[in-house]
C-alpha positions in Angstrom: -12.7 9.1 -11.5 -9.3 10.3 -10.5 -7.5 7.0 -11.2 -4.3 8.9 -12.1 -4.7 11.5 -9.4 -5.0 8.9 -6.7 -2.7 6.2 -8.3 -5.6 3.7 -8.6 -5.5 0.5 -10.5 -7.8 -2.5 -10.5 -7.2 -6.2 -11.1 -9.7 -6.3 -14.0 -12.6 -4.5 -15.7 -15.2 -6.1 -13.3 -13.4 -4.7 -10.3 -13.1 -1.3 -11.9 -16.7 -1.3 -12.7 -17.7 -2.2 -9.2 -15.5 0.6 -7.8 -17.1 3.0 -10.3 -20.6 2.1 -9.2 -19.6 2.6 -5.6 -18.1 6.0 -6.5 -21.2 7.1 -8.3 -23.4 6.0 -5.4 -21.3 7.9 -2.9 -21.2 10.9 -5.2 -25.0 10.9 -5.3 -25.3 10.5 -1.4 -22.8 13.4 -1.0 -24.7 15.6 -3.5 -28.0 14.9 -1.7 -26.4 15.8 1.6 -24.9 19.0 0.3 -28.2 20.1 -1.1 -29.7 19.5 2.4 -26.8 21.7 3.7 -27.7 24.4 1.2 -31.3 24.3 2.6 -30.0 24.6 6.2 -30.9 21.0 7.0 -27.4 19.8 7.6 -24.5 21.4 9.5 -21.6 20.5 7.3 -20.7 19.9 3.6 -19.4 16.5 2.4 -16.4 16.2 0.2 -16.8 12.8 -1.5 -14.1 13.3 -4.1 -11.1 11.8 -2.3 -9.1 8.6 -2.5 -11.7 6.7 -0.5 -14.8 7.6 -2.6 -14.7 4.4 -4.7 -14.3 1.9 -1.9 -17.0 -0.5 -0.9 -17.7 -0.4 2.8 -15.7 -3.5 3.7 -12.6 -2.1 1.9 -13.1 1.3 3.5 -13.3 -0.2 6.9 -10.2 -2.2 6.3 -8.3 0.9 5.2 -9.7 2.9 8.1 -8.7 0.4 10.7 -5.5 -0.7 9.0 -6.5 -4.4 8.8 
């Protein structure tokens, strides 16, 4: 999942598992969107493979807004 690439670490296995599930869900959404792009149904590609891809929405919002 890019733990080394993005210097990720988690408190325990449960937290890591939760982040992995979030990453996989986001990966699936991005793949669906990118297939829509390939069919001409969307105007841009999504790149879901960054340091934010494993964050649950509340954590993402916190990082986005610096809270």
